[in-house]
C-alpha positions in Angstrom: 88.6 37.9 -61.6 90.6 40.0 -59.2 89.7 39.6 -55.6 90.5 42.4 -53.2 91.8 41.6 -49.7 88.7 43.1 -48.0 86.4 40.7 -49.8 85.9 37.0 -50.0 84.2 35.1 -52.8 81.7 32.3 -52.3 79.5 30.2 -54.5 75.9 29.8 -53.3 73.9 27.1 -54.8 70.1 27.6 -55.1 69.0 24.1 -55.2 65.5 22.5 -55.5 65.2 20.1 -52.6 61.7 21.2 -51.9 59.9 23.9 -49.9 61.7 25.5 -46.9 60.4 25.3 -43.4 57.8 27.7 -42.0 60.3 30.1 -40.6 61.9 33.5 -41.4 63.6 33.6 -44.7 66.8 34.3 -42.7 66.8 30.7 -41.6 65.9 29.1 -45.0 68.7 27.2 -46.7 69.0 28.4 -50.4 68.6 24.7 -51.4 64.9 25.1 -50.4 62.3 27.4 -51.9 60.3 30.0 -50.0 57.4 29.3 -52.5 56.9 27.5 -55.8 53.8 27.3 -57.9 53.1 24.7 -60.6 56.7 23.4 -60.4 57.7 20.0 -59.0 60.9 19.2 -57.1 62.3 16.1 -58.7 65.8 14.6 -58.0 67.1 18.0 -57.0 65.8 19.7 -60.1 62.8 21.9 -60.8 60.4 20.6 -63.4 57.0 21.4 -64.9 55.7 17.8 -64.5 52.5 18.7 -62.9 49.2 19.8 -64.4 45.5 19.2 -65.1 44.3 17.8 -68.4 40.8 17.4 -69.8 39.4 14.2 -68.5 39.3 11.2 -70.8 37.8 7.7 -70.8 39.9 4.8 -69.3 40.4 3.1 -72.6 40.4 6.0 -74.9 42.1 9.4 -75.2 38.9 11.0 -76.2 37.9 13.8 -73.9 34.8 13.4 -71.8 32.0 15.8 -72.8 30.9 18.5 -70.4 28.3 17.5 -67.9 24.7 18.6 -68.6 24.9 20.8 -65.5 27.2 22.2 -62.9 29.0 19.3 -61.1 28.4 19.3 -57.3 29.5 15.8 -56.4 31.6 13.1 -58.0 31.6 9.3 -57.2 33.1 6.1 -58.6 30.8 3.2 -59.4 32.5 -0.2 -59.8 30.2 -2.1 -62.1 30.3 -5.3 -64.2 27.9 -6.5 -66.9 26.0 -9.8 -66.4 28.6 -11.4 -68.6 31.4 -10.2 -66.3 32.8 -7.4 -68.5 34.0 -4.2 -66.9 31.4 -1.4 -67.0 32.7 1.1 -64.4 31.1 4.5 -64.3 31.4 8.0 -63.0 28.4 9.2 -61.1 27.7 12.9 -61.0 25.5 14.8 -58.6 24.4 18.0 -60.3 23.7 21.4 -58.8 20.0 20.6 -59.4 20.4 17.4 -57.3 19.8 15.3 -60.4 22.1 12.3 -60.9 24.0 11.4 -64.1 26.0 8.3 -65.0 28.9 8.0 -67.5 30.5 4.8 -68.6 34.3 4.9 -68.4 35.2 1.8 -70.5 33.6 3.0 -73.7 33.1 6.4 -75.3 29.8 7.4 -74.0 27.6 10.4 -73.0 26.2 11.4 -69.6 22.9 9.7 -68.9 20.4 11.0 -66.4 19.4 8.4 -63.8 15.6 8.4 -63.6 13.8 9.0 -60.4 16.9 9.7 -58.3 17.9 12.9 -56.6 20.7 13.3 -54.1 19.4 16.1 -51.9 21.4 15.7 -48.8 24.4 17.6 -47.7 27.9 16.1 -47.9 26.8 13.0 -49.8 29.2 10.0 -49.4 29.2 6.8 -51.5 30.6 3.2 -51.4 30.4 0.2 -53.7 28.8 -3.1 -52.7 27.9 -6.4 -54.4 24.5 -7.7 -53.2 23.0 -10.8 -54.6 25.5 -10.7 -57.5 24.5 -7.2 -58.4 27.1 -4.4 -58.3 25.5 -1.5 -56.5 26.6 2.0 -55.3 25.2 3.2 -52.0 24.8 6.9 -51.1 24.4 8.3 -47.6 23.9 11.7 -46.0 23.0 12.6 -42.4 19.8 14.2 -43.6 18.6 11.6 -46.2 17.7 7.9 -46.3 20.1 5.3 -47.5 19.9 5.4 -51.3 21.1 2.7 -53.7 21.7 2.6 -57.4 21.6 -0.8 -59.0 22.8 -0.2 -62.6 20.3 2.5 -63.5 17.6 1.5 -61.1 17.4 3.6 -57.9 16.3 2.0 -54.6 16.3 3.1 -51.0 16.2 1.6 -47.5 13.5 3.3 -45.4 14.6 1.5 -42.2 18.3 2.4 -42.4 19.6 5.3 -40.2 20.7 8.5 -41.8 24.4 8.0 -42.0 27.2 10.7 -42.0 29.6 8.1 -43.4 29.7 4.3 -44.0 31.9 1.3 -45.0 31.5 -2.3 -45.9 33.4 -4.6 -43.5 33.1 -8.3 -42.8 30.0 -8.4 -45.1 28.2 -5.9 -43.0 27.5 -2.2 -43.6 28.8 0.0 -40.9 27.8 3.6 -40.6 28.2 6.6 -38.4 25.1 8.4 -37.0 25.8 11.7 -35.1 24.0 13.7 -32.6 24.2 14.2 -28.8 25.4 10.6 -28.5 27.2 9.4 -31.7 26.5 5.8 -32.7 28.2 3.3 -35.0 25.4 1.2 -36.6 25.9 -2.1 -38.4 23.6 -4.1 -40.6 22.7 -7.7 -40.6 25.3 -10.1 -42.1 25.2 -10.0 -46.0 22.2 -7.7 -45.9 22.6 -3.9 -46.0 18.8 -3.6 -46.1 18.2 -5.3 -42.7 18.4 -2.9 -39.8 16.3 -4.7 -37.3 18.2 -4.5 -33.9 18.7 -7.9 -32.3 21.5 -10.1 -31.1 21.5 -12.0 -34.4 20.8 -9.2 -36.9 21.6 -5.4 -36.9 22.8 -3.3 -34.0 24.8 -0.3 -32.9 27.6 0.9 -30.6 27.0 4.1 -28.7 29.8 6.4 -27.7 29.6 8.2 -24.3 32.7 10.3 -24.5 34.0 13.6 -25.7 35.7 12.6 -29.0 33.1 14.2 -31.2 31.2 13.1 -34.3 32.0 10.1 -36.4 33.5 11.5 -39.6 34.9 8.5 -41.5 34.9 4.7 -41.2 37.5 2.6 -43.1 38.1 -1.1 -43.4 41.9 -1.8 -43.1 44.1 -4.8 -42.1 41.1 -6.8 -41.0 39.8 -4.1 -38.7 37.3 -1.3 -39.0 38.8 2.1 -38.1 36.4 4.8 -36.9 37.7 8.3 -37.3 36.1 10.8 -35.0 36.7 14.5 -34.7 39.3 14.0 -31.9 40.3 10.4 -32.1 40.6 7.1 -33.9 39.0 3.8 -32.7 39.7 0.3 -34.0 36.9 -2.2 -34.1 37.4 -5.9 -34.2 34.2 -7.2 -35.8 34.2 -10.8 -36.8 31.3 -13.3 -36.4 28.9 -12.6 -33.6 28.1 -9.2 -32.2 29.0 -10.4 -28.7 32.6 -10.9 -29.9 33.0 -7.3 -31.2 35.7 -5.3 -29.4 36.6 -1.7 -29.6 39.9 0.1 -28.7 40.9 3.7 -29.0 44.2 4.0 -30.9 44.7 7.8 -31.2 43.4 10.8 -29.4 44.3 14.5 -29.7 43.0 18.0 -28.8 43.2 19.0 -32.4 40.3 18.3 -34.8 40.7 15.8 -37.6 39.6 17.3 -40.9 36.9 15.0 -42.4 37.6 15.6 -46.1 41.3 15.1 -45.8 41.3 11.4 -45.0 42.6 9.1 -47.7 43.6 5.5 -47.9 47.0 4.9 -49.5 46.9 1.1 -49.7 49.3 0.5 -46.8 48.4 3.4 -44.5 46.0 6.4 -44.1 46.8 10.1 -44.4 44.8 12.8 -42.6 45.0 16.3 -41.3 44.5 17.4 -37.7 44.8 20.9 -36.5 46.2 22.1 -39.9 49.0 19.5 -39.9 49.4 16.4 -42.0 49.7 12.9 -40.4 50.3 9.3 -41.4 48.6 6.4 -39.7 49.5 2.8 -40.2 46.7 1.3 -38.1 48.7 1.4 -34.9 50.9 4.5 -34.8 50.4 8.1 -35.9 53.3 10.3 -37.0 53.5 13.8 -38.4 54.6 14.2 -42.0 55.3 17.1 -44.4 56.5 19.3 -41.5 57.5 22.1 -43.9 53.9 22.4 -45.2 52.2 25.6 -44.1 49.2 25.3 -41.8 46.1 24.0 -43.6 42.7 25.6 -43.0 39.7 23.5 -42.4 37.0 24.2 -45.0 33.9 22.5 -46.4 35.3 22.6 -49.9 38.4 20.6 -49.0 38.9 17.4 -51.1 41.6 14.7 -51.1 42.5 11.6 -53.2 45.4 9.2 -53.3 46.7 7.4 -56.4 50.0 6.2 -57.8 52.0 7.1 -54.8 50.8 10.7 -54.6 48.4 12.3 -52.1 46.4 15.1 -53.7 44.7 17.7 -51.5 42.6 20.7 -52.6 42.7 23.1 -49.7 43.4 26.6 -48.4 46.8 27.3 -46.8 47.1 29.8 -44.0 48.4 33.1 -45.4 47.7 32.2 -49.0 45.0 33.5 -51.3 42.6 31.1 -53.0 42.6 27.4 -53.2 45.7 25.3 -53.9 46.1 21.7 -54.9 48.9 20.1 -52.8 50.8 17.3 -54.4 52.5 15.2 -51.7 54.7 12.1 -52.2 54.9 10.2 -48.9 58.0 8.1 -50.0 60.0 11.2 -50.7 58.3 13.4 -48.1 58.1 16.1 -50.8 55.3 18.4 -51.8 54.5 20.9 -54.5 51.6 23.2 -55.3 49.1 23.7 -58.2 47.7 27.2 -58.2 45.4 29.1 -60.6 42.7 26.4 -60.6 40.2 25.7 -57.8 39.1 22.0 -57.5 35.7 21.2 -56.1 35.9 17.4 -56.0 38.8 15.0 -56.3 38.2 11.3 -57.0 40.7 8.5 -57.3 39.8 5.8 -59.9 41.8 2.5 -60.3 40.4 0.1 -62.8 41.6 -2.1 -65.6 45.2 -1.2 -65.0 44.4 2.5 -65.2 44.9 5.0 -62.4 43.4 8.4 -62.6 42.5 11.3 -60.2 39.4 13.0 -61.7 38.4 16.4 -60.5 35.7 19.0 -61.0 36.1 22.7 -60.6 34.7 25.6 -58.6 35.7 28.1 -61.4 32.5 29.3 -63.1 33.8 28.7 -66.6 34.7 25.1 -65.8 31.8 24.1 -63.5 30.5 21.4 -65.9 34.0 20.2 -67.0 36.0 17.3 -65.7 39.8 17.2 -65.4 42.5 14.7 -64.5 45.7 15.3 -62.6 48.7 14.8 -64.9 52.4 15.6 -65.5 51.7 17.7 -68.6 52.6 21.1 -67.2 49.3 22.3 -68.7 46.0 23.5 -67.3 43.1 22.2 -69.5 45.1 22.6 -72.7 47.2 25.7 -71.9 50.7 25.9 -70.3 50.5 26.8 -66.7 52.2 29.9 -65.2 55.1 28.5 -63.2 56.9 30.5 -60.4 59.7 29.8 -58.0 60.7 32.2 -55.2 63.5 32.4 -52.7 62.7 35.3 -50.4 65.6 37.8 -49.9 67.9 36.6 -47.2 71.3 37.5 -45.7 72.6 34.1 -46.7 74.2 33.6 -43.3 75.9 37.0 -43.0 74.6 40.5 -42.7 77.7 41.9 -44.5 77.3 43.8 -47.8 77.5 41.5 -50.8 78.0 41.8 -54.6 76.4 39.2 -56.8 78.9 38.9 -59.7 77.2 36.3 -61.9 74.7 33.5 -62.0 75.1 30.2 -63.8 72.0 28.2 -64.9 71.0 25.2 -67.0 67.4 25.3 -68.3 65.9 23.1 -71.0 63.1 25.6 -71.7 63.1 29.4 -71.7 62.4 31.2 -68.5 63.0 34.5 -66.7 65.5 34.7 -63.9 65.5 37.6 -61.5 68.1 38.4 -58.8 66.9 40.6 -56.0 69.4 42.7 -54.0 68.0 44.9 -51.2 64.7 45.2 -53.1 66.2 46.0 -56.5 65.4 43.5 -59.3 67.8 42.4 -62.1 66.1 40.2 -64.7 67.5 38.0 -67.4 65.9 36.0 -70.2 67.3 32.4 -70.1 67.2 30.5 -73.4 66.5 26.8 -73.8 69.8 25.0 -73.7 71.6 21.8 -72.5 74.6 23.9 -71.6 75.4 26.3 -68.7 74.5 29.9 -69.3 76.2 32.6 -67.3 74.8 36.0 -66.6 76.8 38.9 -65.2 74.8 40.7 -62.6 76.9 43.1 -60.4 74.1 43.7 -57.9 74.9 44.9 -54.4 72.9 44.4 -51.2 72.8 42.8 -47.8 69.8 40.6 -48.6 69.8 38.5 -51.8 66.8 36.7 -53.3 66.0 34.8 -56.5 62.8 34.2 -58.6 62.2 32.1 -61.7 59.1 32.3 -63.9 58.1 30.3 -67.0 55.1 29.8 -69.2 56.4 26.7 -70.8 54.7 23.3 -70.2 57.8 21.3 -69.7 60.1 23.7 -67.8 63.2 22.1 -66.4 65.9 23.9 -64.3 69.0 22.4 -62.7 70.4 23.8 -59.4 71.5 27.4 -59.9 75.0 28.7 -58.8 75.3 32.3 -57.7 78.9 33.8 -57.4 78.9 36.3 -54.5 81.6 38.6 -53.1 81.1 39.2 -49.4 82.6 42.5 -48.2 84.1 43.2 -44.8 82.1 45.8 -42.9 
């Protein structure tokens, strides 16, 4: 190719290191995307290894049947038979407030739990073994403490109405909100005994401005109390008189209740629209390129297999997105086109799943699982990558001569030059494909789109002539 003296040729690599920072496209390195939907950034390449499949049983590929009603809440019940065999279940709160149970270790149907309704708002659940019986406990700030023992419902009339709760040191701890938030705790080994005394149950009252108790979590031998504007650490062994409380984090930005997830070695949460990591002692911000997250009642989070999943709304974006975040790589991707209502991590019998229900009217009674299939409930997802038009470091006029790409599946590649689009059909190939463009402009952008499940694209090279003005 002949190069004239008044031009210089440069190769610009559009790589796939992840999402760019929340800044003007003028400042975004071409190695980072302005936006990407239903693609994953893996080892510098762009893949379709993200999706949602129809939910199946833990020991079978058979799809779980639709629920009898619209799914409003989803909970994991760790249960064993009297003989010690695994008998874990999914518990579903229906829109009618009826409760249904589904066995996960055998191909089964949804069974209605007799004489039990979950009528409260924002119902939470935990598992507990009491007198050698595996139970699941339900709480809500406007209902009594409810218990399910196999298929038998019970309730504790004397227990407070909890907003959240946790088992720690063989006591049940729970948050009760109001003008003066309180952390209640049951008697040792007895979540049914709430008689306040120095030897039985009791509570810790908070006289401060850190807001409601939104989550309690047992971790590293301590109980961590998440409040709207702070985190407290409770040392609670033995006698009540030996309990000690310490504030370990405080901020002016609100912690989002439904974003908190335990990762095994740390906790992840959102405050003020930003994502944070907490190891029990220190808090640090992570995923700094992630756009601001809006606080909504329909937010849901789960962690499994090294991935933090968050169903949320991002500032400036339409509809819900599912964020896939890998803490080890500090990398995130988006799932769009499907709105999740509940996300639930299940780890049992060597299996790890994230189950989810849907807000979409046509999927309201269905269950899905997060996967790497590149599909949405049996159909390939629509995948899009975008690098917003940029000057690429110089405002001079440019000519895009050609683009080189390796793609294992067909896709559409579009070069944008000062608002004009030049599209090319890329075929599936293991070899480099070159497309001659000859597009002129000061701002250059790039988009990719694919409707194939297992899309795969290596970094793209764009040959550009930069003209002297």
